[in-house]
NUROMAR-894311 format. One record per residue: residue number from 0; x, y, z of N, C-alpha, C in turn. Coordinates in nm, 2 decimals. Layout:
# NUROMAR-894311
<nr NUM, n_east X, n_north Y, n_up Z, ca_east X, ca_north Y, ca_up Z, c_east X, c_north Y, c_up Z>
...
This chain:
# NUROMAR-894311
<nr 0, n_east 0.81, n_north 0.15, n_up 1.94, ca_east 0.89, ca_north 0.06, ca_up 2.02, c_east 0.89, c_north -0.04, c_up 2.08>
<nr 1, n_east 0.81, n_north -0.07, n_up 2.17, ca_east 0.76, ca_north -0.15, ca_up 2.24, c_east 0.68, c_north -0.19, c_up 2.21>
<nr 2, n_east 0.59, n_north -0.30, n_up 2.33, ca_east 0.52, ca_north -0.34, ca_up 2.35, c_east 0.36, c_north -0.19, c_up 2.40>
<nr 3, n_east 0.44, n_north -0.16, n_up 2.44, ca_east 0.37, ca_north -0.07, ca_up 2.53, c_east 0.37, c_north 0.11, c_up 2.48>
<nr 4, n_east 0.51, n_north 0.13, n_up 2.39, ca_east 0.49, ca_north 0.28, ca_up 2.38, c_east 0.52, c_north 0.24, c_up 2.22>
<nr 5, n_east 0.45, n_north 0.35, n_up 2.20, ca_east 0.42, ca_north 0.38, ca_up 2.03, c_east 0.48, c_north 0.54, c_up 2.03>
<nr 6, n_east 0.56, n_north 0.62, n_up 1.92, ca_east 0.67, ca_north 0.70, ca_up 1.89, c_east 0.58, c_north 0.72, c_up 1.75>
<nr 7, n_east 0.49, n_north 0.81, n_up 1.75, ca_east 0.46, ca_north 0.93, ca_up 1.62, c_east 0.52, c_north 0.99, c_up 1.58>
<nr 8, n_east 0.57, n_north 1.02, n_up 1.43, ca_east 0.63, ca_north 1.17, ca_up 1.37, c_east 0.54, c_north 1.20, c_up 1.21>
<nr 9, n_east 0.55, n_north 1.27, n_up 1.17, ca_east 0.44, ca_north 1.32, ca_up 1.03, c_east 0.54, c_north 1.46, c_up 1.02>
<nr 10, n_east 0.56, n_north 1.48, n_up 0.89, ca_east 0.62, ca_north 1.64, ca_up 0.84, c_east 0.55, c_north 1.62, c_up 0.72>
<nr 11, n_east 0.47, n_north 1.79, n_up 0.71, ca_east 0.39, ca_north 1.82, ca_up 0.58, c_east 0.47, c_north 1.88, c_up 0.51>
<nr 12, n_east 0.47, n_north 1.94, n_up 0.41, ca_east 0.51, ca_north 2.10, ca_up 0.32, c_east 0.39, c_north 2.09, c_up 0.21>
<nr 13, n_east 0.33, n_north 2.25, n_up 0.27, ca_east 0.26, ca_north 2.28, ca_up 0.21, c_east 0.25, c_north 2.46, c_up 0.13>
<nr 14, n_east 0.33, n_north 2.38, n_up -0.05, ca_east 0.35, ca_north 2.56, ca_up -0.09, c_east 0.25, c_north 2.59, c_up -0.15>
<nr 15, n_east 0.33, n_north 2.73, n_up -0.15, ca_east 0.16, ca_north 2.80, ca_up -0.18, c_east 0.22, c_north 2.83, c_up -0.34>
<nr 16, n_east 0.11, n_north 2.79, n_up -0.43, ca_east 0.13, ca_north 2.78, ca_up -0.55, c_east 0.08, c_north 2.91, c_up -0.63>
<nr 17, n_east 0.04, n_north 3.00, n_up -0.55, ca_east 0.01, ca_north 3.11, ca_up -0.64, c_east 0.18, c_north 3.18, c_up -0.62>
<nr 18, n_east 0.24, n_north 3.14, n_up -0.49, ca_east 0.36, ca_north 3.26, ca_up -0.42, c_east 0.49, c_north 3.18, c_up -0.47>
<nr 19, n_east 0.57, n_north 3.14, n_up -0.54, ca_east 0.63, ca_north 3.09, ca_up -0.59, c_east 0.80, c_north 3.12, c_up -0.44>
<nr 20, n_east 0.87, n_north 2.98, n_up -0.36, ca_east 0.87, ca_north 3.00, ca_up -0.28, c_east 0.82, c_north 3.07, c_up -0.16>
<nr 21, n_east 0.67, n_north 3.03, n_up -0.13, ca_east 0.62, ca_north 3.07, ca_up 0.00, c_east 0.67, c_north 2.92, c_up 0.00>
<nr 22, n_east 0.58, n_north 2.95, n_up 0.14, ca_east 0.54, ca_north 2.72, ca_up 0.20, c_east 0.46, c_north 2.76, c_up 0.37>
<nr 23, n_east 0.47, n_north 2.64, n_up 0.41, ca_east 0.45, ca_north 2.66, ca_up 0.54, c_east 0.49, c_north 2.48, c_up 0.59>
<nr 24, n_east 0.54, n_north 2.46, n_up 0.65, ca_east 0.58, ca_north 2.30, ca_up 0.69, c_east 0.46, c_north 2.27, c_up 0.86>
<nr 25, n_east 0.45, n_north 2.17, n_up 0.89, ca_east 0.42, ca_north 2.12, ca_up 0.97, c_east 0.45, c_north 1.95, c_up 1.07>
<nr 26, n_east 0.49, n_north 1.99, n_up 1.18, ca_east 0.59, ca_north 1.90, ca_up 1.21, c_east 0.54, c_north 1.84, c_up 1.36>
<nr 27, n_east 0.46, n_north 1.64, n_up 1.34, ca_east 0.42, ca_north 1.65, ca_up 1.48, c_east 0.50, c_north 1.53, c_up 1.48>
<nr 28, n_east 0.53, n_north 1.53, n_up 1.61, ca_east 0.50, ca_north 1.39, ca_up 1.65, c_east 0.47, c_north 1.35, c_up 1.82>
<nr 29, n_east 0.44, n_north 1.24, n_up 1.83, ca_east 0.35, ca_north 1.19, ca_up 1.95, c_east 0.44, c_north 1.07, c_up 2.02>
<nr 30, n_east 0.42, n_north 1.07, n_up 2.19, ca_east 0.43, ca_north 0.97, ca_up 2.19, c_east 0.32, c_north 0.93, c_up 2.34>
<nr 31, n_east 0.26, n_north 0.74, n_up 2.30, ca_east 0.17, ca_north 0.72, ca_up 2.37, c_east 0.26, c_north 0.62, c_up 2.48>
<nr 32, n_east 0.20, n_north 0.57, n_up 2.58, ca_east 0.24, ca_north 0.52, ca_up 2.70, c_east 0.14, c_north 0.45, c_up 2.78>
<nr 33, n_east 0.17, n_north 0.33, n_up 2.70, ca_east -0.01, ca_north 0.24, ca_up 2.80, c_east 0.04, c_north 0.20, c_up 2.99>
<nr 34, n_east -0.08, n_north 0.28, n_up 3.00, ca_east -0.07, ca_north 0.25, ca_up 3.14, c_east -0.11, c_north 0.12, c_up 3.19>
<nr 35, n_east -0.23, n_north 0.07, n_up 3.15, ca_east -0.30, ca_north -0.09, ca_up 3.15, c_east -0.39, c_north -0.12, c_up 3.03>
<nr 36, n_east -0.44, n_north -0.23, n_up 3.02, ca_east -0.51, ca_north -0.21, ca_up 2.96, c_east -0.61, c_north -0.13, c_up 2.83>
<nr 37, n_east -0.65, n_north -0.05, n_up 2.91, ca_east -0.81, ca_north 0.04, ca_up 2.83, c_east -0.74, c_north 0.18, c_up 2.82>
<nr 38, n_east -0.55, n_north 0.24, n_up 2.91, ca_east -0.57, ca_north 0.40, ca_up 2.93, c_east -0.42, c_north 0.38, c_up 2.93>
<nr 39, n_east -0.42, n_north 0.51, n_up 2.84, ca_east -0.29, ca_north 0.47, ca_up 2.79, c_east -0.24, c_north 0.67, c_up 2.77>
<nr 40, n_east -0.13, n_north 0.72, n_up 2.84, ca_east -0.12, ca_north 0.81, ca_up 2.88, c_east -0.01, c_north 0.93, c_up 2.76>
<nr 41, n_east -0.09, n_north 1.02, n_up 2.65, ca_east -0.04, ca_north 1.06, ca_up 2.52, c_east 0.03, c_north 1.21, c_up 2.58>
<nr 42, n_east 0.20, n_north 1.24, n_up 2.46, ca_east 0.18, ca_north 1.39, ca_up 2.53, c_east 0.26, c_north 1.37, c_up 2.35>
<nr 43, n_east 0.21, n_north 1.50, n_up 2.27, ca_east 0.25, ca_north 1.58, ca_up 2.17, c_east 0.32, c_north 1.67, c_up 2.14>
<nr 44, n_east 0.42, n_north 1.72, n_up 2.08, ca_east 0.47, ca_north 1.86, ca_up 2.10, c_east 0.46, c_north 1.84, c_up 1.84>
<nr 45, n_east 0.35, n_north 1.99, n_up 1.84, ca_east 0.34, ca_north 2.04, ca_up 1.75, c_east 0.38, c_north 2.16, c_up 1.71>
<nr 46, n_east 0.48, n_north 2.15, n_up 1.55, ca_east 0.52, ca_north 2.28, ca_up 1.55, c_east 0.52, c_north 2.29, c_up 1.36>
<nr 47, n_east 0.44, n_north 2.47, n_up 1.40, ca_east 0.38, ca_north 2.50, ca_up 1.26, c_east 0.48, c_north 2.61, c_up 1.22>
<nr 48, n_east 0.53, n_north 2.61, n_up 1.10, ca_east 0.63, ca_north 2.71, ca_up 1.07, c_east 0.50, c_north 2.82, c_up 0.90>
<nr 49, n_east 0.48, n_north 2.95, n_up 0.92, ca_east 0.47, ca_north 2.95, ca_up 0.80, c_east 0.54, c_north 3.09, c_up 0.74>
<nr 50, n_east 0.66, n_north 3.09, n_up 0.64, ca_east 0.74, ca_north 3.18, ca_up 0.56, c_east 0.67, c_north 3.32, c_up 0.50>
<nr 51, n_east 0.59, n_north 3.33, n_up 0.55, ca_east 0.55, ca_north 3.45, ca_up 0.48, c_east 0.36, c_north 3.47, c_up 0.56>
<nr 52, n_east 0.38, n_north 3.51, n_up 0.73, ca_east 0.25, ca_north 3.49, ca_up 0.79, c_east 0.14, c_north 3.64, c_up 0.69>
<nr 53, n_east 0.23, n_north 3.77, n_up 0.75, ca_east 0.19, ca_north 3.88, ca_up 0.69, c_east 0.26, c_north 3.97, c_up 0.80>
<nr 54, n_east 0.20, n_north 4.09, n_up 0.76, ca_east 0.27, ca_north 4.15, ca_up 0.86, c_east 0.19, c_north 4.17, c_up 1.04>
<nr 55, n_east 0.36, n_north 4.16, n_up 1.10, ca_east 0.27, ca_north 4.16, ca_up 1.27, c_east 0.27, c_north 4.03, c_up 1.32>
<nr 56, n_east 0.28, n_north 3.90, n_up 1.25, ca_east 0.27, ca_north 3.73, ca_up 1.28, c_east 0.38, c_north 3.69, c_up 1.30>
<nr 57, n_east 0.34, n_north 3.58, n_up 1.38, ca_east 0.53, ca_north 3.56, ca_up 1.42, c_east 0.49, c_north 3.43, c_up 1.24>
<nr 58, n_east 0.64, n_north 3.41, n_up 1.28, ca_east 0.70, ca_north 3.27, ca_up 1.09, c_east 0.67, c_north 3.13, c_up 1.20>
<nr 59, n_east 0.61, n_north 3.10, n_up 1.33, ca_east 0.62, ca_north 2.98, ca_up 1.39, c_east 0.56, c_north 2.97, c_up 1.51>
<nr 60, n_east 0.54, n_north 2.88, n_up 1.56, ca_east 0.41, ca_north 2.85, ca_up 1.67, c_east 0.45, c_north 2.64, c_up 1.76>
<nr 61, n_east 0.45, n_north 2.66, n_up 1.81, ca_east 0.55, ca_north 2.51, ca_up 1.87, c_east 0.40, c_north 2.52, c_up 1.98>
<nr 62, n_east 0.40, n_north 2.38, n_up 2.02, ca_east 0.19, ca_north 2.32, ca_up 2.05, c_east 0.28, c_north 2.21, c_up 2.08>
<nr 63, n_east 0.26, n_north 2.22, n_up 2.29, ca_east 0.29, ca_north 2.11, ca_up 2.38, c_east 0.14, c_north 2.05, c_up 2.42>
<nr 64, n_east 0.08, n_north 1.94, n_up 2.43, ca_east -0.04, ca_north 1.90, ca_up 2.44, c_east -0.02, c_north 1.71, c_up 2.53>
<nr 65, n_east -0.09, n_north 1.78, n_up 2.59, ca_east -0.08, ca_north 1.59, ca_up 2.67, c_east -0.23, c_north 1.52, c_up 2.75>
<nr 66, n_east -0.20, n_north 1.38, n_up 2.75, ca_east -0.38, ca_north 1.39, ca_up 2.82, c_east -0.40, c_north 1.22, c_up 2.77>
<nr 67, n_east -0.51, n_north 1.18, n_up 2.82, ca_east -0.52, ca_north 1.07, ca_up 2.85, c_east -0.59, c_north 0.94, c_up 2.77>
<nr 68, n_east -0.58, n_north 0.87, n_up 2.72, ca_east -0.68, ca_north 0.76, ca_up 2.63, c_east -0.73, c_north 0.66, c_up 2.67>
<nr 69, n_east -0.83, n_north 0.67, n_up 2.68, ca_east -0.97, ca_north 0.53, ca_up 2.70, c_east -0.99, c_north 0.48, c_up 2.59>
<nr 70, n_east -0.94, n_north 0.28, n_up 2.59, ca_east -1.03, ca_north 0.25, ca_up 2.46, c_east -1.16, c_north 0.18, c_up 2.55>
<nr 71, n_east -1.23, n_north 0.22, n_up 2.45, ca_east -1.35, ca_north 0.14, ca_up 2.47, c_east -1.40, c_north 0.07, c_up 2.30>
<nr 72, n_east -1.40, n_north -0.08, n_up 2.37, ca_east -1.34, ca_north -0.18, ca_up 2.27, c_east -1.53, c_north -0.27, c_up 2.35>
């Protein structure tokens, strides 16, 4: 995006090789913003989907994580 901001996204689909039509999906997106030369502030949104999770389980989960990254050189 800019010299101090980075956006990354990733989508992966995992097919079930034993059961046609079943799959899992993972979508991750993260944003990193440089606060100074050695510190980054990060925010990540992760979405997990399973079309056949089993009895009594949810099909989807959503996770939001923030953090600080320290670069050691």
